[in-house]
Backbone bond lengths (Angstrom), bond angles and torsions (degrees), N, CA, C in turn:
res aa  C-N    CA-C-N  psi(-1)  N-CA   C-N-CA  omega(-1)  CA-C   N-CA-C  phi
1 M - - - 1.486 - - 1.439 112.13 -
2 D 1.308 121.89 98.04 1.475 119.75 -178.09 1.580 113.84 -71.19
3 Q 1.343 115.30 -66.00 1.429 120.99 174.06 1.528 105.60 -126.52
4 P 1.321 112.91 112.57 1.516 112.27 179.63 1.524 114.95 -71.03
5 T 1.332 117.51 164.23 1.360 121.78 -176.84 1.608 111.41 -122.85
6 V 1.198 116.75 129.32 1.395 122.20 -175.22 1.542 112.71 -106.73
7 L 1.298 116.32 115.76 1.457 121.78 175.33 1.453 117.25 -85.92
8 I 1.326 120.24 108.94 1.448 125.34 177.71 1.547 113.31 -97.01
9 V 1.271 116.70 116.92 1.459 120.79 179.55 1.472 109.25 -111.37
10 S 1.426 115.44 108.58 1.334 119.19 -176.07 1.490 110.27 -159.07
11 D 1.322 118.12 150.83 1.446 123.69 175.04 1.585 116.35 -96.00
12 D 1.421 109.33 3.86 1.540 113.05 -172.15 1.587 99.58 -122.14
13 A 1.352 112.97 118.89 1.437 118.23 -179.41 1.528 110.18 -66.93
14 E 1.345 124.62 -29.90 1.327 128.15 175.79 1.493 112.89 -62.78
15 F 1.315 117.78 -35.53 1.465 119.46 173.73 1.451 114.27 -64.27
16 S 1.381 117.15 -47.12 1.476 119.35 176.77 1.468 114.40 -61.83
17 S 1.384 112.59 -34.84 1.503 117.27 -176.81 1.549 108.18 -73.42
18 A 1.322 115.84 -33.19 1.476 115.79 179.83 1.495 116.23 -69.18
19 I 1.403 112.83 -32.46 1.473 117.84 177.15 1.501 109.87 -71.13
20 T 1.268 118.19 -49.53 1.461 126.72 -174.66 1.547 109.32 -62.47
21 S 1.405 117.91 -40.48 1.436 124.18 -179.88 1.530 106.89 -67.32
22 R 1.305 119.28 -47.70 1.496 119.49 -171.57 1.532 104.37 -68.62
23 W 1.285 124.16 -34.23 1.425 124.30 177.87 1.539 118.70 -57.90
24 Q 1.351 109.08 -27.31 1.558 118.64 -172.52 1.524 105.52 -69.55
25 S 1.317 121.07 -15.40 1.488 121.84 -179.85 1.520 109.79 -85.78
26 E 1.274 121.42 -12.29 1.496 127.41 174.48 1.513 112.40 -77.60
27 R 1.354 115.22 156.45 1.421 121.52 179.16 1.551 112.20 -65.82
28 D 1.301 114.58 -42.56 1.512 119.38 179.58 1.551 109.09 -109.81
29 V 1.218 116.04 122.22 1.457 120.82 179.48 1.535 108.26 -113.25
30 P 1.306 116.63 126.02 1.497 121.88 -178.13 1.486 111.02 -82.36
31 A 1.305 117.29 176.00 1.459 122.73 174.23 1.587 103.68 -87.53
32 F 1.358 117.59 152.30 1.328 120.55 -174.37 1.605 110.68 -122.84
33 T 1.219 120.77 139.76 1.452 129.04 173.24 1.507 108.12 -123.15
34 V 1.286 115.88 115.27 1.538 123.28 -177.41 1.558 109.55 -105.17
35 V 1.287 122.12 120.71 1.394 125.98 169.41 1.450 110.94 -127.93
36 S 1.381 116.57 160.29 1.423 120.01 176.87 1.560 108.92 -91.04
37 A 1.264 115.74 165.54 1.473 118.66 -174.86 1.554 108.27 -67.73
38 D 1.438 115.35 -34.44 1.451 113.97 176.40 1.514 113.92 -62.78
39 L 1.326 115.04 -43.94 1.485 121.70 177.93 1.485 113.94 -58.98
40 C 1.321 111.90 -44.19 1.497 116.81 176.33 1.513 111.91 -62.74
41 Q 1.359 116.25 -37.98 1.457 117.36 -179.17 1.521 111.03 -74.36
42 S 1.342 115.17 -33.71 1.578 118.95 179.62 1.497 107.26 -67.70
43 M 1.296 117.13 -34.73 1.531 117.08 -177.03 1.524 111.06 -70.04
44 G 1.313 116.75 -32.61 1.486 125.38 174.77 1.534 113.47 63.14
45 C 1.307 113.21 174.25 1.425 122.29 -171.12 1.664 107.20 -61.99
46 Q 1.375 112.78 -34.77 1.477 110.17 -171.78 1.483 114.89 -79.61
47 N 1.336 117.62 -26.29 1.482 125.78 -174.56 1.537 113.99 -95.07
48 L 1.346 114.34 -19.24 1.575 116.55 -172.40 1.425 101.89 -81.66
49 D 1.285 113.22 129.53 1.537 121.27 177.68 1.496 108.39 -90.16
50 T 1.348 113.48 96.62 1.501 120.82 179.62 1.502 111.16 -65.97
51 D 1.181 124.33 -13.28 1.475 123.04 179.61 1.494 109.71 -89.25
52 A 1.299 118.69 -4.23 1.537 121.55 -178.90 1.469 112.47 -83.35
53 F 1.362 116.04 -8.43 1.543 117.36 176.10 1.497 107.79 -140.08
54 D 1.408 110.48 166.36 1.462 117.30 -175.89 1.502 108.13 -109.44
55 I 1.202 123.30 -25.55 1.503 128.91 173.67 1.513 111.47 -152.46
56 A 1.319 108.97 148.44 1.483 113.62 -179.78 1.524 109.31 -115.27
57 I 1.381 118.08 141.82 1.417 120.25 -178.00 1.603 101.64 -127.07
58 I 1.323 114.23 122.75 1.483 121.40 177.97 1.486 112.86 -112.81
59 G 1.302 117.78 126.34 1.414 119.56 178.58 1.510 112.72 -160.82
60 A 1.321 117.95 161.41 1.520 121.99 -174.27 1.496 113.31 40.92
61 V 1.290 111.66 60.96 1.444 127.67 175.09 1.569 111.28 -119.29
62 A 1.263 112.65 134.33 1.529 117.88 -179.47 1.525 109.64 -61.57
63 P 1.302 117.78 140.86 1.567 121.07 -175.67 1.464 112.35 -53.52
64 E 1.356 119.06 -33.33 1.493 120.28 -173.22 1.573 107.15 -80.68
65 S 1.423 117.80 -16.90 1.386 118.16 -179.08 1.553 114.31 -95.67
66 L 1.427 114.23 -15.25 1.438 121.31 -171.92 1.636 110.83 -65.36
67 G 1.314 116.01 -47.11 1.508 119.05 175.33 1.462 115.12 -55.62
68 P 1.361 123.80 -53.76 1.401 122.66 177.68 1.517 115.50 -61.43
69 A 1.382 115.47 -34.57 1.430 115.45 175.72 1.452 114.33 -66.82
70 L 1.267 115.65 -39.11 1.578 123.00 179.77 1.547 107.53 -66.34
71 A 1.414 116.60 -37.07 1.373 121.19 177.98 1.651 112.08 -63.92
72 A 1.369 113.26 -41.51 1.457 115.84 176.47 1.458 110.07 -63.41
73 L 1.273 127.07 -24.57 1.432 127.56 179.76 1.453 114.18 -94.97
74 D 1.320 114.64 -11.07 1.535 120.65 -171.53 1.567 112.27 -58.65
75 G 1.358 118.80 -30.84 1.392 117.82 176.12 1.516 121.21 -72.64
76 S 1.365 111.67 -8.24 1.457 119.55 -175.06 1.563 108.36 -88.91
77 E 1.332 119.49 143.24 1.371 131.49 176.61 1.542 109.83 -87.90
78 R 1.409 115.46 -4.00 1.427 116.22 178.74 1.468 116.68 -77.30
79 P 1.459 115.86 150.20 1.473 114.20 -176.34 1.529 111.90 -63.58
80 I 1.273 116.26 146.59 1.457 123.76 -179.28 1.595 105.82 -124.95
81 L 1.394 112.12 122.97 1.357 118.68 177.53 1.600 110.98 -112.98
82 L 1.377 116.21 123.88 1.456 119.51 -175.43 1.489 112.23 -119.25
83 L 1.303 114.77 117.81 1.389 123.72 179.31 1.517 109.03 -86.00
84 A 1.355 115.39 113.63 1.488 121.26 -169.77 1.559 109.05 -111.05
85 E 1.157 117.91 134.20 1.559 122.30 174.33 1.549 103.39 -65.55
86 S 1.293 112.61 146.83 1.427 123.42 -174.26 1.578 110.90 -58.33
87 D 1.425 115.87 -30.06 1.440 121.86 -175.19 1.567 107.49 -107.50
88 Q 1.304 119.31 10.72 1.477 120.29 179.84 1.463 113.42 -68.78
89 P 1.392 116.36 122.91 1.452 117.96 -175.21 1.507 115.48 -70.84
90 G 1.373 116.39 152.64 1.392 116.52 171.68 1.485 112.98 89.49
91 M 1.291 122.28 -12.07 1.506 124.48 -177.86 1.416 112.96 -66.81
92 T 1.373 115.18 -36.27 1.522 115.19 -178.40 1.548 114.76 -60.83
93 S 1.427 112.18 -20.55 1.460 113.85 -175.32 1.508 107.35 -108.74
94 F 1.418 117.09 22.96 1.470 120.47 178.69 1.572 107.99 -63.96
95 P 1.260 117.42 131.23 1.541 119.67 -178.66 1.650 111.79 -52.35
96 A 1.264 112.67 136.16 1.476 116.43 175.96 1.428 112.69 -82.33
97 R 1.373 116.50 116.13 1.325 120.97 175.02 1.443 115.33 -141.65
98 S 1.269 117.80 149.72 1.508 119.02 -171.93 1.538 110.94 -70.49
99 R 1.290 119.48 -22.73 1.397 126.93 177.79 1.537 114.21 -93.06
100 R 1.372 117.50 -4.15 1.375 113.78 178.17 1.524 107.18 -120.02
101 Q 1.313 116.17 144.75 1.456 126.70 175.93 1.488 114.72 -138.19
102 I 1.377 112.03 135.77 1.443 114.93 176.29 1.541 106.78 -106.78
103 I 1.376 112.70 133.13 1.396 120.12 178.15 1.556 109.01 -115.95
104 R 1.283 120.15 120.84 1.487 125.24 -174.69 1.616 105.36 -74.55
105 K 1.335 109.49 131.76 1.546 110.50 172.88 1.500 117.22 -72.71
106 S 1.341 114.71 118.09 1.387 120.16 -176.70 1.628 106.63 -147.91
107 E 1.282 111.73 -173.64 1.445 109.67 -179.94 1.592 110.13 -66.54
108 G 1.363 112.28 134.63 1.453 116.67 177.04 1.514 110.44 84.20
109 W 1.431 116.58 18.70 1.439 119.86 -175.91 1.504 113.38 -60.71
110 C 1.498 111.59 -37.00 1.495 114.55 -173.70 1.561 111.27 -66.11
111 D 1.343 111.26 -38.80 1.548 114.94 178.72 1.501 110.05 -62.57
112 A 1.299 112.00 -42.67 1.541 118.61 -171.82 1.569 106.92 -68.30
113 L 1.322 118.20 -41.05 1.451 125.28 -177.24 1.537 106.34 -64.39
114 V 1.325 116.93 -52.50 1.516 117.70 -174.47 1.566 108.24 -64.89
115 L 1.282 118.89 -42.44 1.459 121.03 179.15 1.520 116.17 -61.54
116 I 1.321 113.63 -38.40 1.448 121.61 178.19 1.633 107.49 -69.11
117 A 1.330 112.80 -46.95 1.541 118.53 174.64 1.575 112.68 -52.44
118 I 1.329 111.76 -44.32 1.556 118.43 -175.67 1.574 102.22 -62.60
119 E 1.257 120.31 -52.84 1.492 125.12 -173.34 1.603 103.99 -59.17
120 N 1.229 120.08 -44.44 1.493 121.68 178.22 1.599 111.39 -59.01
121 L 1.289 111.57 -44.72 1.494 115.65 179.06 1.595 110.44 -66.38
122 R 1.249 115.67 -32.75 1.534 116.84 179.08 1.501 108.57 -69.03
123 T 1.311 115.10 -43.09 1.457 125.78 176.78 1.532 109.55 -54.26
124 C 1.337 115.69 -49.99 1.439 118.75 -175.28 1.575 109.88 -68.14
125 A 1.411 112.79 -37.35 1.496 117.50 178.66 1.530 111.39 -61.37
126 A 1.371 111.96 -39.43 1.481 119.14 -179.28 1.494 110.09 -69.65
127 E 1.376 121.59 -38.38 1.459 120.87 175.38 1.436 111.22 -70.81
128 A 1.207 123.07 -32.88 1.484 125.11 177.17 1.527 109.20 -62.85
129 R 1.435 116.85 -48.28 1.398 120.16 174.22 1.516 117.29 -57.02
130 L 1.361 111.36 -38.30 1.437 118.82 -175.83 1.542 105.90 -70.79
131 H 1.353 119.27 -36.80 1.482 122.14 -178.86 1.591 107.52 -66.27
132 R 1.314 119.55 -42.12 1.349 122.78 176.79 1.487 115.24 -64.88
133 L 1.252 115.38 -36.25 1.461 118.64 174.56 1.439 116.35 -68.48
134 E 1.432 113.99 -37.68 1.483 120.15 175.14 1.447 111.68 -60.31
135 K 1.404 116.44 -44.32 1.472 122.44 -178.52 1.540 109.62 -60.22
136 A 1.432 113.82 -48.24 1.427 123.32 -177.40 1.577 108.64 -62.57
137 N 1.301 117.54 -39.76 1.478 120.62 -177.90 1.506 108.28 -69.50
138 L 1.402 117.98 -38.85 1.482 121.10 179.44 1.606 110.49 -61.14
139 L 1.384 109.64 -44.61 1.516 113.92 174.47 1.489 113.60 -56.33
140 L 1.312 115.74 -45.97 1.507 121.91 -178.26 1.529 107.85 -64.18
141 E 1.315 119.90 -39.02 1.419 120.98 179.75 1.485 109.10 -62.48
142 R 1.324 119.20 -49.04 1.427 121.94 177.33 1.508 114.42 -57.96
143 Q 1.332 117.67 -40.22 1.442 119.23 175.85 1.430 109.36 -70.18
144 A 1.302 126.05 -40.59 1.423 124.23 175.89 1.422 115.56 -59.88
145 T 1.376 117.20 -39.90 1.513 121.39 175.54 1.521 110.96 -60.19
146 L 1.340 114.43 -45.33 1.415 116.51 178.51 1.455 115.98 -69.36
147 G 1.413 121.14 -28.94 1.402 124.51 172.64 1.509 110.87 -70.18
148 R 1.357 116.38 -42.48 1.558 115.67 178.63 1.547 109.13 -64.60
149 Y 1.289 118.78 -34.99 1.547 118.85 -179.80 1.531 108.14 -64.41
150 I 1.376 115.60 -46.85 1.526 119.12 -175.63 1.625 106.16 -58.33
151 I 1.404 110.30 -50.52 1.442 112.69 178.84 1.530 118.45 -53.72
152 E 1.317 110.33 -42.23 1.459 114.74 -177.56 1.601 113.50 -69.60
153 M 1.340 111.19 -34.76 1.477 117.87 177.69 1.524 114.45 -89.25
154 R 1.260 121.96 -0.98 1.488 121.92 -175.92 1.621 111.34 -59.05
155 H 1.312 112.29 -40.56 1.399 117.03 -176.64 1.478 111.59 -62.02
156 G 1.299 115.42 -46.01 1.519 119.19 179.66 1.585 110.49 -65.53
157 L 1.278 113.55 -38.03 1.491 120.51 177.82 1.586 112.26 -62.93
158 N 1.332 111.55 -45.74 1.440 117.12 175.79 1.470 115.26 -57.57
159 N 1.398 111.73 -41.76 1.503 116.54 177.94 1.453 111.41 -60.96
160 A 1.353 117.21 -45.17 1.406 124.35 -173.27 1.588 105.36 -69.30
161 L 1.352 120.32 -43.17 1.348 120.52 176.72 1.578 114.41 -62.87
162 T 1.404 113.80 -40.39 1.485 114.35 173.80 1.411 113.39 -58.13
163 S 1.378 121.88 -40.12 1.413 123.77 -178.76 1.564 107.69 -65.33
164 V 1.359 116.56 -49.63 1.439 115.27 179.59 1.513 114.70 -57.68
165 L 1.367 114.14 -42.28 1.485 119.16 -178.71 1.578 111.98 -67.10
166 G 1.366 112.36 -40.96 1.481 114.34 178.77 1.552 113.11 -64.13
167 N 1.246 115.25 -41.38 1.509 118.14 -173.19 1.526 108.33 -73.75
168 S 1.308 115.29 -38.93 1.412 114.83 178.59 1.523 114.82 -66.23
169 E 1.352 117.34 -33.44 1.447 119.50 177.57 1.476 108.00 -73.57
170 L 1.335 123.82 -33.76 1.490 126.38 173.49 1.473 109.07 -54.44
171 L 1.370 113.85 -52.85 1.525 117.99 179.70 1.466 109.80 -59.33
172 L 1.170 121.54 -41.76 1.513 118.93 -177.22 1.452 110.75 -76.69
173 L 1.319 123.38 -5.81 1.541 122.09 171.76 1.465 111.75 -69.21
174 D 1.343 115.49 -28.65 1.404 124.37 176.64 1.479 117.37 -112.44
175 P 1.322 114.61 72.70 1.521 117.02 -170.98 1.503 109.82 -69.69
176 G 1.284 119.31 -25.00 1.525 118.70 -175.06 1.499 111.65 -63.20
177 S 1.267 124.04 -24.12 1.440 126.52 -175.70 1.549 112.43 -87.52
178 L 1.311 112.52 -3.26 1.467 115.66 179.35 1.533 114.66 -122.86
179 S 1.294 116.52 149.92 1.545 118.34 174.72 1.420 111.06 -68.27
180 A 1.312 116.94 168.14 1.494 119.85 179.47 1.518 109.59 -66.83
181 G 1.448 115.81 -34.34 1.474 117.20 -177.42 1.498 111.67 -66.51
182 V 1.375 116.10 -44.96 1.411 122.06 177.44 1.555 116.28 -60.56
183 R 1.312 111.26 -43.69 1.497 116.67 176.25 1.540 112.18 -60.73
184 S 1.378 117.72 -36.75 1.429 120.25 173.83 1.420 113.53 -62.35
185 Q 1.362 117.89 -44.82 1.523 123.52 177.02 1.454 111.99 -59.20
186 I 1.394 118.07 -48.40 1.410 121.95 179.96 1.540 111.14 -61.84
187 D 1.301 113.89 -37.44 1.514 119.77 -179.20 1.579 108.07 -63.76
188 T 1.321 115.87 -44.77 1.457 121.86 173.50 1.525 113.99 -53.25
189 I 1.322 110.19 -49.73 1.530 115.76 -178.88 1.572 109.18 -61.21
190 R 1.352 115.13 -41.55 1.458 117.01 179.15 1.533 113.11 -62.70
191 N 1.263 114.83 -45.08 1.521 120.03 178.56 1.532 109.05 -67.25
192 M 1.304 124.67 -38.85 1.548 121.32 171.03 1.417 116.12 -62.58
193 A 1.421 113.48 -36.86 1.581 118.81 174.95 1.477 107.39 -61.48
194 L 1.321 119.96 -44.07 1.507 122.27 -176.47 1.510 107.20 -63.24
195 R 1.275 118.76 -42.75 1.503 123.98 -177.31 1.553 107.01 -63.22
196 M 1.297 117.27 -50.51 1.455 117.99 -179.33 1.542 113.69 -65.41
197 H 1.409 117.21 -32.35 1.452 121.49 172.26 1.556 111.56 -59.11
198 E 1.274 111.84 -41.55 1.500 116.87 -178.06 1.514 111.67 -69.37
199 V 1.311 120.04 -34.99 1.466 126.92 172.33 1.495 108.84 -60.41
200 M 1.315 117.28 -47.29 1.428 116.88 -179.51 1.451 118.39 -71.54
201 R 1.367 112.85 -26.79 1.497 121.50 172.91 1.577 106.00 -67.13
202 R 1.313 120.33 -37.13 1.480 118.62 176.47 1.447 114.04 -66.66
203 F 1.410 115.67 -37.07 1.420 114.05 179.43 1.612 111.14 -66.95
204 S 1.276 119.73 -36.60 1.405 124.13 175.39 1.609 109.24 -58.82
205 S 1.376 111.81 -42.22 1.470 113.51 -179.22 1.587 112.00 -66.49
206 I 1.326 112.74 -40.27 1.517 116.46 179.89 1.548 110.36 -62.76
207 E 1.384 114.25 -39.63 1.448 118.59 175.83 1.501 113.70 -54.40
208 K 1.366 114.21 -49.78 1.446 120.84 176.02 1.513 114.30 -58.26
209 E 1.381 117.56 -42.58 1.406 121.85 177.23 1.613 112.49 -58.86
210 L 1.317 109.78 -43.34 1.491 117.71 -174.83 1.639 106.23 -71.48
211 T 1.237 116.43 -35.47 1.460 118.74 178.30 1.550 113.60 -69.13
212 V 1.350 114.29 -33.99 1.466 119.76 178.51 1.570 104.83 -72.18
213 A 1.330 120.68 -42.24 1.477 123.53 -176.34 1.466 108.86 -65.59
214 E 1.355 116.76 -39.04 1.530 119.70 -179.64 1.531 110.23 -65.03
215 K 1.280 117.69 -44.52 1.509 123.06 178.26 1.422 109.52 -61.12
216 Q 1.459 120.61 -45.99 1.429 121.23 -178.55 1.527 109.07 -62.41
217 S 1.247 117.30 -38.34 1.526 122.65 179.74 1.455 107.91 -61.36
218 Q 1.353 120.77 -47.68 1.453 124.50 -178.41 1.544 110.04 -62.27
219 N 1.375 114.83 -41.41 1.489 116.59 179.08 1.513 108.64 -66.51
220 D 1.255 119.97 -38.39 1.479 120.60 -175.53 1.563 108.34 -65.91
221 D 1.391 110.65 -39.32 1.524 115.88 176.03 1.503 110.53 -60.50
222 K 1.285 119.71 -47.15 1.417 122.81 179.87 1.545 112.62 -61.20
223 A 1.318 115.56 -41.23 1.391 119.39 175.49 1.472 116.47 -61.78
224 Q 1.349 115.96 -36.00 1.445 118.55 179.81 1.522 107.31 -73.76
225 V 1.396 120.37 -37.97 1.509 121.01 173.49 1.491 110.91 -55.40
226 R 1.362 114.17 -47.74 1.522 115.97 -178.52 1.379 112.26 -62.86
227 A 1.318 119.46 -45.22 1.514 123.44 177.28 1.556 113.23 -57.55
228 A 1.263 113.10 -41.44 1.492 118.62 177.93 1.496 112.00 -67.91
229 G 1.366 119.07 -37.25 1.421 120.98 171.53 1.452 114.57 -66.58
230 A 1.330 119.50 -36.31 1.353 119.41 179.06 1.615 117.22 -68.82
231 N 1.341 107.51 -22.16 1.502 113.98 -179.83 1.502 115.14 -88.52
232 V 1.377 111.92 -9.30 1.477 116.64 178.39 1.532 112.09 -69.46
């Protein structure tokens, strides 16, 4: 999440201005998209791009427009913050969802709303990073499994390649018994076997390098532990 986008749904320009002005005092200022409740309702669930914002803030909306505006945002998994008047009806039965929060309008409501929104954005950013790390870790696990399989099978493959290479070279030692086309095919088999043998040799070299690096890392860790113990 490079620069998050905050969607503000409100029919009151002063409400939107208060939010954006208050946010300017923070270190990280997001991009803002301001729409009226009627526009949000007219866009509807199908046309509202829920990927175009990272959090929605709803406030200063007429009671009859609140339900449709929430319905338009209902398909989004983004956090939704609703600033509710203290006497606004129906708020006690507001659906309990982890991504929806009601903030009662009282003294200092703007500070509270912005700070809660910032924490939600940080949580979303952390979740996005975790998701990327989980995907990267899954890929590494797959690659590690493949690598372990190749290492375990390399001896068998090397034996098979040695047999192919040896027999092809024996056949090529007696070229008179073979036609030119067959000799060419056997020579190709020999060359491909040599190439595969070089690949397997490289795998063995990589395994040795990794083993040395692992031992060095373990020795470094032990040295740090001993140094820490000596300084106690």
